[in-house]
Phi, psi and omega in degrees: 000318176299316181300319181292321177292322176309307183297319177303321188290323185290324180294318177308304184301314189291328179271353185299310175303322169303308185294317180302316182303312177298323180292312174304317176296322180293314178299323176293310184305317176303312171308314179298317177299325174299308190290331185247012177289335173265007179294120176281142166279141189269130182266101195271132172260332171213164180307146174274137173271131175208182187227165184196169171233152188205164167264149173259128182239152181245146174297149176303326180278352182068027175253005182202155179225153179205182183236162176204153181306161179281329183242306174240168173103145176286181174285153176221158181263178191288342177220132186187170186242137182286139165245167183232132178291335183275356176086008183272166180273107189296137002270115184272142175283144179076017174230177181238023181275173183111173175264125175270145171199153185259136173302133180307127180102351185250011183301310183302325181284341183266314183243156181281115183280347184273303179228022178280186188300312183298351182266354182290152182288346181256009182272117179257142178275124174261138170247123203231163168237134180252139182210182186073207165296134180220125171270129187254132180232171182312306190256357190180194191221158164234130184224160183285321182234155182218139170231117180279118187275324185197141185246120177248116176266158170298154180267351183256149181295118176306311176302311181297317178305325188288336181258010175083009179261168188223051176281152174291133172281145183235346178201182183240144180221155176297143186288121184303316190298335187296336187255019183217093168069183185298150177255102186291348181283351179274005180078208182301318191293321179281339172290330180269001180085007177270062189273164176285144180282344175276112186285163174284130174278145177225153179288142179217152176264178199289353181282344186263056184271126172287162178296152184319313195274003185250182184309125180276153178302148187246124173278160182296329175296317177293322179294319172304320179291314178295330181267326183084037180200166178290130175240136182216156176289150172288133172300144176286139177281167175300325180281342179274332176075185179285332181067200182269120186279150178242000000 
């Protein structure tokens, strides 16, 4: 009898995470359905212009580049159609699939501008066109198709920014932290080690030159060719000032 009880306890402990996961997913699905049940689908005569933020990633060989979300989601090209792992037609109501973007001028209401994701030195601002089926919300959209018109990268050297310096960036290099262990900035997937094999590119100044046998710096003109769309440095704000020239 005691053996049966022990077996029952063992089975219960083993299945508890699965049960909790299913309950959390059900609760999340109900919340998504409640939040998005009133989102009207937009009947488009022409594409919608919007903005979003992303990471720029390079192929390990350095011969290709792509984009990825700041927290979740896989890599995507400058032009593509959304798919859903749950099988619905993106963007599905009651689901979270589709291409997300924010209405121009609503960025500060959606993202934390002090220490949030869009303030990170590796966060690029994308100007996009949304088309196909589009769900419209107060501050933004979820769309079936997306085309990236322009990528605007931070003007400051990311390694210098981490040490409180303000040098101008002159090129892009893979983020060194991406090649050493889990990356907490990628959320749960990063902490578990499920990272993307394509490293994140970050802006660097002329002081951060890699060894000759490693990944060569990528200029914005070359990066534009790799991505297939316009790439530009972000204009400096009045509070940033001219910084340290290189």
